[in-house]
C-alpha positions as CSV (number, residue, x, y, z in Angstrom):
1,M,0.0,0.0,0.0
2,S,1.3,3.4,-0.9
3,S,1.7,6.3,1.5
4,F,0.7,9.9,1.0
5,Q,2.5,13.1,1.9
6,Y,2.9,16.8,1.2
7,H,6.2,18.3,0.1
8,P,7.4,20.9,2.6
9,E,7.3,23.6,-0.1
10,I,3.5,23.0,-0.5
11,L,3.0,23.4,3.3
12,K,5.1,26.6,3.2
13,R,3.3,28.2,0.3
14,Y,-0.2,27.2,1.5
15,P,-0.3,27.7,5.3
16,N,-4.1,27.4,5.5
17,L,-4.2,23.9,4.1
18,V,-6.0,21.3,6.1
19,A,-6.3,17.7,4.7
20,G,-7.9,14.5,5.7
21,V,-6.2,11.4,4.4
22,I,-7.8,8.0,4.6
23,T,-6.2,4.7,3.6
24,A,-8.6,1.9,2.7
25,H,-7.8,-1.8,2.2
26,G,-9.8,-4.7,1.0
27,L,-12.6,-2.6,-0.6
28,T,-15.4,-4.1,-2.7
29,N,-16.4,-1.6,-5.3
30,R,-19.5,-2.2,-7.5
31,P,-22.4,-0.5,-9.1
32,T,-24.0,1.7,-6.5
33,P,-26.6,-0.2,-4.5
34,P,-30.2,1.2,-4.3
35,E,-30.0,2.4,-0.7
36,L,-26.8,4.4,-1.3
37,L,-28.2,5.7,-4.6
38,D,-31.3,7.0,-2.7
39,L,-29.0,8.7,-0.1
40,Y,-26.9,10.2,-2.9
41,R,-29.9,11.6,-4.7
42,A,-31.4,13.0,-1.5
43,E,-28.1,14.7,-0.7
44,Q,-28.0,16.3,-4.1
45,Q,-31.4,17.8,-3.6
46,T,-30.5,19.1,-0.2
47,V,-27.4,20.8,-1.6
48,I,-29.4,22.4,-4.4
49,Q,-31.8,23.8,-1.9
50,R,-29.0,25.0,0.4
51,I,-27.1,26.8,-2.4
52,G,-30.2,28.3,-3.9
53,S,-29.2,31.3,-6.0
54,T,-25.9,31.9,-4.3
55,P,-23.1,32.1,-7.0
56,L,-20.6,29.3,-6.5
57,S,-17.8,31.9,-6.5
58,Q,-19.2,33.2,-3.2
59,I,-19.1,29.8,-1.4
60,E,-16.1,30.2,1.0
61,S,-14.5,26.9,0.4
62,L,-14.7,27.2,-3.4
63,A,-13.4,30.8,-3.3
64,A,-10.4,29.6,-1.4
65,W,-9.6,27.0,-4.0
66,R,-10.0,29.6,-6.7
67,S,-7.3,31.7,-5.0
68,V,-5.0,28.6,-4.8
69,F,-5.5,27.9,-8.5
70,R,-4.6,31.5,-9.4
71,S,-1.4,31.2,-7.2
72,F,0.0,28.6,-9.6
73,G,-1.1,30.2,-12.8
74,V,-4.5,28.7,-13.5
75,D,-7.6,30.7,-14.3
76,P,-10.2,29.1,-12.0
77,T,-13.1,30.4,-14.2
78,Q,-11.8,28.2,-17.0
79,I,-10.4,25.3,-15.0
80,R,-12.3,24.5,-11.9
81,S,-11.6,22.5,-8.8
82,A,-13.2,19.1,-8.8
83,C,-15.7,20.2,-6.2
84,E,-16.7,23.3,-8.0
85,A,-17.1,21.3,-11.2
86,L,-19.4,18.9,-9.4
87,L,-21.5,21.7,-7.9
88,R,-21.7,23.5,-11.2
89,R,-23.1,20.5,-12.9
90,L,-25.5,19.9,-10.0
91,T,-26.9,23.4,-9.9
92,K,-27.1,23.8,-13.7
93,Q,-28.4,20.3,-14.6
94,G,-30.1,19.2,-11.5
95,D,-28.2,15.9,-10.8
96,I,-24.9,14.2,-10.8
97,P,-24.9,10.7,-12.5
98,S,-24.0,7.6,-10.5
99,I,-20.7,6.1,-11.5
100,N,-20.0,3.4,-8.9
101,T,-20.0,3.0,-5.1
102,L,-16.6,4.5,-4.4
103,V,-17.0,7.5,-6.8
104,D,-20.5,8.2,-5.5
105,L,-19.4,8.1,-1.9
106,G,-16.7,10.6,-2.6
107,N,-19.0,12.8,-4.6
108,L,-21.7,12.7,-1.9
109,V,-19.3,13.9,0.8
110,S,-17.7,16.4,-1.6
111,I,-21.0,18.2,-2.4
112,R,-22.1,18.0,1.3
113,Y,-19.2,20.0,2.5
114,A,-18.2,21.8,-0.7
115,V,-14.6,20.4,-0.6
116,P,-12.8,18.2,-3.1
117,V,-12.6,14.5,-2.3
118,A,-10.3,12.3,-4.3
119,I,-10.5,8.5,-4.2
120,L,-7.2,7.3,-5.7
121,D,-6.7,3.6,-6.7
122,T,-3.2,2.9,-5.6
123,R,-2.4,-0.2,-7.7
124,A,-0.1,1.7,-10.1
125,A,1.6,3.8,-7.4
126,A,5.3,3.5,-6.9
127,N,5.8,3.9,-3.1
128,T,4.8,7.4,-1.9
129,I,2.3,9.8,-3.6
130,T,3.4,13.3,-2.9
131,V,1.6,16.6,-3.4
132,R,4.3,18.8,-4.9
133,L,5.2,21.3,-7.6
134,A,5.7,19.7,-11.0
135,D,9.0,20.1,-13.0
136,G,7.2,19.3,-16.2
137,S,8.8,15.9,-16.8
138,E,6.1,13.9,-15.0
139,R,3.7,11.6,-16.9
140,F,-0.1,12.1,-16.9
141,T,-2.8,10.2,-18.7
142,N,-6.3,11.6,-18.8
143,L,-9.2,9.5,-17.7
144,G,-10.3,7.2,-20.5
145,Q,-7.3,8.0,-22.7
146,T,-3.9,6.5,-23.5
147,E,-1.9,9.5,-24.7
148,V,0.7,10.6,-22.1
149,D,0.7,14.3,-21.3
150,H,3.0,16.4,-19.0
151,P,2.0,18.9,-16.4
152,E,3.2,22.5,-16.6
153,S,6.2,23.5,-14.5
154,D,5.3,24.7,-11.0
155,E,1.8,23.3,-11.3
156,V,0.7,21.4,-8.1
157,I,0.3,17.7,-8.8
158,F,-0.1,14.4,-7.0
159,A,2.8,12.2,-8.2
160,D,4.5,9.0,-7.1
161,D,8.2,8.3,-6.8
162,S,8.5,7.4,-10.5
163,G,6.9,10.6,-11.7
164,L,3.5,9.1,-12.5
165,V,0.9,11.8,-11.9
166,F,-2.3,10.8,-10.1
167,A,-3.9,14.3,-10.2
168,R,-3.2,17.5,-12.1
169,R,-3.7,21.1,-11.0
170,W,-4.0,19.9,-7.4
171,C,-7.7,19.0,-7.3
172,W,-8.7,19.5,-10.9
173,R,-8.6,16.1,-12.5
174,Q,-7.4,12.6,-11.6
175,S,-5.5,10.3,-14.0
176,D,-6.7,7.2,-15.7
177,E,-4.5,5.1,-13.5
178,S,-6.0,6.5,-10.3
179,A,-9.7,6.1,-11.2
180,A,-11.8,4.0,-8.8
181,R,-13.1,1.1,-10.9
182,N,-15.1,-2.0,-10.1
183,D,-12.0,-4.0,-9.3
184,T,-10.5,-1.3,-7.0
185,T,-9.5,-2.9,-3.6
186,D,-7.0,-0.4,-2.1
187,A,-7.3,3.3,-2.2
188,I,-6.1,6.6,-0.6
189,V,-8.9,9.1,-0.1
190,T,-8.1,12.8,0.4
191,V,-10.2,15.7,1.6
192,E,-8.6,19.1,1.2
193,A,-9.5,22.7,2.0
194,H,-8.0,26.1,2.6
195,H,-10.9,28.3,3.9
196,A,-11.4,29.6,7.4
197,S,-13.5,26.7,8.7
198,A,-11.4,24.1,6.9
199,A,-10.5,22.2,10.0
200,Q,-14.1,21.6,11.0
201,D,-15.3,20.8,7.5
202,V,-12.5,18.4,6.7
203,A,-12.8,16.6,10.1
204,A,-16.6,16.2,9.5
205,A,-16.1,14.9,5.9
206,V,-13.5,12.4,7.1
207,R,-15.9,11.2,9.9
208,D,-18.6,10.7,7.2
209,L,-16.3,8.8,4.9
210,T,-14.9,6.5,7.6
211,T,-18.5,5.6,8.3
212,L,-19.7,5.3,4.8
213,L,-16.8,3.4,3.2
214,P,-17.0,0.3,5.5
215,Q,-20.8,0.4,5.3
216,Y,-21.0,0.3,1.5
217,A,-17.6,-0.7,0.2
218,H,-16.5,-2.9,3.2
219,G,-12.8,-3.1,3.8
220,E,-10.7,-1.5,6.6
221,V,-10.0,2.2,6.8
222,T,-7.7,4.4,8.9
223,S,-7.5,8.2,8.8
224,T,-5.5,11.2,9.9
225,I,-5.7,15.0,9.6
226,I,-2.8,16.9,8.2
227,S,-2.4,20.6,8.7
228,A,0.2,23.0,7.4
229,K,0.3,24.4,11.0
């Protein structure tokens, strides 16, 4: 099982960062069962009602991620954090389609707290996955594709010890290798935030995930909270 860490430079540059990290072993992923699907759909409607007509740019957690994206040269109105992209689809189209149990669990908690949740299949990982600045030589394959791309220099990425990228532009998009599929058994789950109430929201999201993952995907989970402070 791979480990997960932040490079010291990331913690120095982003002192408001709070992250929850969950390691999960022996998972059973599958098409989302009816009881979880009902819970997921109900959460979507609750979130729609809570947001109402509030612009997503005014939601504190999303605004904080926009600032982070700008700090490494990304226009957050063109390339959005994973959570903002989910909430944008939800508020514009009225629902988020079901993918599978693990993806739906991550998305459910992500929209509940308006923070990005990544579920990373670790089978391809070489030792440690590190959140760090890219040098541009690392390898990234987009979901569902085979062509290898490279991140931009100084972009924040998740990458293993071999330079394989698991996520680009911090919480923008995961790689094909990291996607949670029906045969995923081991995963690292991250919940990250930078806003004023990040500590409370991340802790609550981690509590929910450490309850929901064993309930619906079985396996064993352990968790920790990481803070730049």
